[in-house]
C-alpha positions as CSV (number, residue, x, y, z in Angstrom):
1,M,114.5,225.7,34.9
2,Q,112.4,225.5,32.5
3,Q,114.8,225.2,30.0
4,V,117.4,222.5,31.5
5,A,114.1,221.0,31.7
6,T,113.4,220.6,28.7
7,A,116.3,219.9,27.4
8,T,117.4,217.4,29.6
9,G,113.9,215.2,29.8
10,V,114.9,215.3,33.1
11,S,111.4,216.9,35.6
12,K,111.8,220.6,37.1
13,A,111.0,218.8,40.3
14,L,114.3,216.6,40.3
15,I,116.5,219.8,38.8
16,W,114.8,221.5,42.3
17,K,115.8,218.9,44.3
18,I,119.3,218.2,43.0
19,E,119.5,222.4,44.0
20,I,118.6,223.0,47.5
21,D,119.1,219.1,48.3
22,V,122.9,218.0,49.4
23,G,121.4,214.7,50.2
24,C,119.6,214.4,46.7
25,N,121.0,211.1,44.7
26,P,120.2,211.1,41.5
27,Q,120.9,208.3,39.5
28,L,123.9,208.3,36.8
29,N,121.7,208.9,33.7
30,I,120.3,212.0,35.1
31,L,124.0,213.2,36.0
32,K,124.8,212.4,32.4
33,E,121.8,213.8,30.5
34,L,122.4,217.6,32.9
35,A,126.3,217.1,32.8
36,G,125.9,216.8,29.1
37,Y,123.4,220.4,28.7
38,F,126.0,222.2,30.7
39,H,129.1,220.5,28.9
40,V,131.0,219.2,31.8
41,K,131.7,216.0,32.7
42,V,129.6,214.0,35.4
43,S,132.9,214.6,37.7
44,E,132.7,218.2,37.8
45,L,129.2,218.1,37.8
46,I,129.4,217.1,41.3
47,G,132.7,219.0,41.9
48,E,135.1,216.2,42.0
49,N,136.9,218.7,39.7
50,P,135.8,222.2,40.7
51,I,135.6,224.0,37.3
52,I,137.4,227.1,37.8
53,L,135.4,230.6,36.4
54,N,136.9,233.9,35.2
55,E,135.7,237.1,36.8
56,R,132.7,237.4,33.9
57,E,131.7,234.5,34.3
58,Q,131.2,234.4,38.0
59,L,129.3,237.7,37.9
60,F,126.4,235.9,35.2
61,I,126.2,232.9,37.5
62,K,125.8,235.5,40.1
63,E,123.5,238.1,38.2
64,W,121.2,234.7,36.6
65,Y,120.6,233.6,40.4
66,E,120.0,236.9,42.2
67,D,117.2,237.0,39.4
68,Y,115.8,233.2,39.4
69,E,115.6,234.4,42.8
70,R,113.8,237.5,43.3
71,K,111.0,235.7,40.0
72,R,111.3,232.9,43.0
73,T,109.9,234.8,45.9
74,N,107.7,236.5,43.9
75,Q,105.3,233.7,42.6
């Protein structure tokens, strides 16, 4: 999360809120920054045009998330 925050200029707190709060409604400029970082369109970022991931990409994201959760819960 820190890497995304540093690269985009979006605060870690806001990134966290966007990740966990389904009702979060970030400004368009924030969505553009995040979409640019992840190399996707804003519409893909918000789920209008879902990205289809292959097995390898899905495994990478799953492992990254599990590692993130381990680190978050051990702090």
